[in-house]
C-alpha positions in Angstrom: 0.0 -0.1 0.1 1.5 3.3 -1.1 2.1 5.9 1.9 -0.4 9.0 1.8 1.5 12.2 -0.2 1.9 15.1 2.2 3.3 18.2 0.6 5.2 20.7 3.3 6.4 24.0 3.2 9.3 24.6 5.2 10.9 27.8 6.2 14.7 28.0 5.0 16.0 28.4 8.5 14.5 25.0 9.7 17.6 22.7 9.8 18.8 19.7 11.6 17.3 16.5 13.2 13.7 17.6 12.6 14.3 17.9 8.8 15.9 14.5 8.5 13.2 13.1 10.6 10.7 14.3 8.1 12.7 13.5 4.9 12.7 9.8 6.5 8.9 9.6 6.3 7.6 8.0 3.0 5.3 10.3 1.1 6.7 13.6 2.6 7.8 16.2 0.0 9.4 19.3 1.4 9.5 22.6 -0.3 12.1 25.0 1.4 10.8 28.6 1.1 11.4 31.9 2.8 8.7 32.2 5.4 7.9 35.3 7.0 6.2 33.9 9.8 5.8 30.2 10.8 8.2 27.3 10.5 6.1 24.9 8.5 2.6 25.3 6.2 0.6 22.1 6.1 -2.2 21.4 3.7 -5.4 23.3 4.8 -3.5 26.4 5.5 -2.4 25.2 8.8 0.8 26.9 10.0 3.4 25.4 12.5 5.5 27.5 14.9 8.1 25.2 16.4 9.9 26.6 19.4 12.0 25.7 22.4 10.7 26.1 25.7 13.5 28.4 26.4 12.3 30.6 23.6 8.7 30.7 24.3 9.5 31.8 27.9 11.5 34.7 26.5 8.8 35.6 24.2 6.6 35.6 27.1 9.0 37.6 29.1 9.7 40.5 26.4 5.9 40.4 25.3 6.7 39.6 22.0 4.8 36.5 21.6 1.4 38.1 21.5 2.0 40.2 18.4 3.4 37.1 16.5 0.4 35.0 17.5 -2.0 37.8 16.4 -0.2 38.0 13.0 -0.2 34.2 12.4 -3.8 34.2 13.0 -4.4 37.0 11.0 -2.9 35.3 8.0 -3.4 31.4 8.5 -6.8 29.5 9.1 -5.0 27.4 11.9 -2.0 28.0 13.9 -0.2 25.6 16.4 2.7 26.0 18.5 5.0 23.0 19.1 7.1 23.5 22.2 10.1 21.4 22.7 11.5 20.8 26.2 10.3 21.3 29.7 8.3 24.7 30.0 8.5 24.4 34.0 12.0 23.9 34.6 13.1 27.3 36.9 14.7 29.9 34.3 14.5 34.0 34.1 12.7 34.1 37.3 9.6 33.1 35.7 6.9 31.2 37.7 4.9 28.5 36.8 1.5 30.2 37.1 3.3 33.0 34.3 3.4 30.0 31.8 0.1 28.7 32.7 -1.7 32.1 32.1 0.5 32.4 28.7 -0.6 29.1 27.6 -4.1 29.5 28.7 -4.2 32.9 26.8 -2.9 31.4 23.6 -5.6 28.5 23.2 -8.9 30.5 24.9 -8.0 33.9 23.7 -6.3 33.3 20.4 -7.4 29.9 19.4 -3.7 28.3 18.8 -3.1 24.8 19.4 -0.2 24.0 21.9 1.5 20.9 21.4 4.4 19.5 23.8 7.3 17.8 22.1 10.5 16.2 24.2 12.8 16.4 21.1 12.9 17.1 17.1 12.0 13.4 16.2 8.8 13.7 18.0 8.5 17.0 16.6 8.6 15.7 13.0 6.3 13.1 13.8 3.6 15.6 15.0 4.2 17.4 12.1 3.5 14.8 9.7 0.4 13.6 11.6 -1.0 17.1 11.7 -0.3 17.3 8.0 -2.1 14.1 7.3 -5.2 15.1 9.3 -5.3 18.7 8.0 -4.8 17.3 4.5 -8.1 15.2 4.9 -10.0 18.0 6.4 -9.1 20.4 3.4 -10.2 17.6 0.9 -13.3 17.0 2.5 -14.3 20.5 2.8 -14.2 20.9 6.6 -12.0 23.9 6.8 -13.6 27.3 6.8 -10.7 28.7 4.9 -10.1 32.2 3.6 -13.3 33.6 5.0 -12.1 33.0 8.5 -8.6 34.6 8.0 -10.1 37.8 6.6 -12.3 37.9 9.6 -9.5 37.2 12.1 -7.3 40.2 10.1 -10.2 42.8 10.6 -10.7 41.7 14.3 -6.8 42.2 14.8 -6.9 45.5 13.1 -9.8 46.8 15.2 -8.2 45.4 18.2 -5.4 47.8 17.9 -7.6 50.6 18.7 -7.2 52.5 21.8 -9.6 50.9 24.7 -10.7 48.2 22.3 -10.4 44.7 23.7 -11.3 41.3 21.5 -15.3 41.9 22.9 -15.4 45.3 21.5 -13.4 44.4 18.2 -16.1 42.0 17.7 -19.1 44.3 18.3 -17.3 46.9 16.1 -17.3 44.6 13.2 -20.9 43.3 14.1 -22.2 46.9 14.1 -20.7 48.1 11.1 -20.0 45.0 9.1 -16.4 45.5 8.1 -13.2 47.2 9.6 -13.3 49.7 6.7 -16.6 51.0 7.8 -15.7 51.3 11.5 -12.9 52.9 11.0 -14.6 55.6 8.9 -17.1 56.3 11.5 -17.2 59.7 13.5 -17.2 59.7 17.2 -20.9 59.9 17.4 -21.7 56.8 15.1 -19.0 54.9 17.3 -20.6 55.5 20.8 -23.9 53.9 19.1 -22.0 50.5 19.4 -22.4 48.1 22.3 -19.6 48.5 24.8 -18.3 51.8 23.3 -19.2 54.7 25.8 -18.8 58.3 24.4 -15.4 59.0 26.0 -14.2 55.8 24.4 -15.3 56.7 21.0 -13.8 60.2 21.3 -10.3 58.4 22.1 -10.8 56.1 19.1 -11.9 58.9 16.6 -8.9 61.3 18.1 -6.4 58.6 17.1 -7.9 58.1 13.7 -8.0 61.7 12.7 -4.4 62.5 14.3 -2.2 64.3 11.7 1.4 63.9 12.7 
């Protein structure tokens, strides 16, 4: 029986054992490209970000994690992080609770899948199996695809406005129908949106109207 064919795009910076592991799996074909975000792109627009436990903790400490997660979510239908190593060994004066909070926010707040892995060999097998599952879903039409990506991008854009959290971004998009319409609204119109009081509306309008 022939092995299923699985094309995977790989960022050119990825090297070492994980590449050898993937190349050793029958049916896998790797295409090396320059990826702006993420390390592996699987069928069905599933992007994989691979990080060591140390690198993930550093990104929590310097707060760079959240901008990257938001960008990945705005550009791809599904995002997964593979974390290699022990997240909970003491380093950088981080407490376990800080890591728990970050992981919880990634999963609940951003819809990112988190997969632990002890090493590159296991990471390669995770990527392979996720690729197969994602390819099956894409072939059967189970993925929402580009409309979801566009909606996430609009929510990300609206969420960058002053005082606009995830709930208010949802309310703005629901009220106006598009990010463009929301951004074109004046303060009086913005204040009609659920959760946007007149002061908040004035601050948003002030930022949008500012000329440097």
